[in-house]
Steps between C-alpha positions, in 0.01 A plus 500: 500500500826437311497398130650159598208431746244633258625276213488199733145574604203365313301791349170542671374724217585485131373721216557384143424758237204636689284756322184691579313683223179697492301544184364852471169532302512738210217709644713603796780634274306671231624370165707207604516225764810323618671280756663624815816294575498555873740217573712374215702179509629505853725217619663452834513278808477571873661265751343412829594750771604771256365847441473612137443871458306623198550865410424727213313815397123529527357309206790249490269210580636406841161505675340301218781242522456470874128430453576249232739319743220490762257378231274796554539556125488221243824503297479538121803292417794311642513283806475562876627237741481494874675241713555288185130502397379677181219725608498713185132434410383274781126553572410669825359186653846348486684799649394480869842374601672772292274773654626391842865484401511830308371823654496857383542822700356806332616864483187635661391284797182704543369377165561136589345503849122473546406815692192334648685210668722489802867426443476172682223383267696615188809304601300192622319455166791347298601288799155348524462467126814291475422313819832592664360537842190391689278722713686395817842634392401770253526782757849398592609509140354843446682634804823344374460679168446832674821453698690405182409824324546722804142578593315458833256213522225750577523607130302193409183661637529821297402605146741599223412872513624515865864439395770708336638419152804326647281296740266397208798383311609284796142356498537421131821319570339301785219393268752382242689307771182341635507215245872428553610583140835416347508793252371854551458749208523845650372773266649836607408426865680809642457761224197662673681539837728770625871432524513402874212251450660363184808406700295324763297296245813407295670378818185301585511337153861407547447357853203293381699370200772380727285357780234338280722408210292691253570580131409843367435660163524858612373772263603861547588819316738612774849383425613542858227269620590234247866519582431457870276193483589312180752228439456538125344772293313495170468821301193530290437732207183502279389154615839325469781420733816675368736405780497254789773397741649533849378830647844635582619421147201674341534811711882528501569394145182537287534334162188627320485873410148527662627347818792744496261794467287374787799451733635842412182656638573371858603789725856466638689673765697800373811376679517187288777522246351243263177680424347390168389769257124529473361351181189678380293294251331692222133439430241282663462125507336391175147353497468129571228513233760568234845421633812583291636244263832355610607599854216660693740743655640614161294821499659631819835326517807726501716234323246378240634359173341375179488146622302602801225642290476191279557202736355431834761394750433192710602437858850342506744417770797710586802385699396459864146380424326828425261517206449798279292575187735734310707470184769723657503434877741701718608208723 
């Protein structure tokens, strides 16, 4: 999706300063309690038909943010809008329409499939709950979903343990598609699969996006996966988005020092003349219980200056429409 098309499209999803905090009791930490800032002041929009990739280190908050978007977690601050409606703190009884329109696909399909129920029953349950099909045409819909995800219709009669990991993920995708959603939040859906199966599932996601006009928020820690599937990419660090923009721009011309370090870790062919030097970050990601003052990346940044330690940078636009949270961006 080009920037021109995206700018002309009405956003299907909008986050305005979204935060998610967890209060930790003092008893769990010995002498002091505290607040974990798992997601901290995140703002972005996703246009209909687009795929936004979320990437960052473990502990960056990307999974928590995905679950906030799907309203599996209650947000602590900010606003969450879907299809023009504010669903930030809507009670569950008023979210039936939202539950149908937004679905989540999890990293481990085994943990989200009832081992005591046949696949057909698992997939039929949301269809019947939302009254999308009657008993007369339910079977036809189930068979259609099996064909969409590349499984034989006979799979409907089997139990989850009788399938491989890749097949179980296809079942998870079929269940998400059963209610005809507009937005799918996919939380590391290929990270537990081997490389050959990853490619198959990624291609399936892309085919379904094009044929069913789906919108994705795609969470991954593998940069190659994000680059293949995403129109835009958001880089997360310690609960915040530090860079967001067109995927090719982010990967080819990273503006934030953290993004540059991530991109430098991508293996390249030795025959390429334009190989980037590998940037090795010192130290570990700070605790979200006690983030650094100023820029959160200041404790590991190779170009840190005094301003970075004192003043937190906010997301701002660069020429070309990309946004970066850095006092000294490289683009």
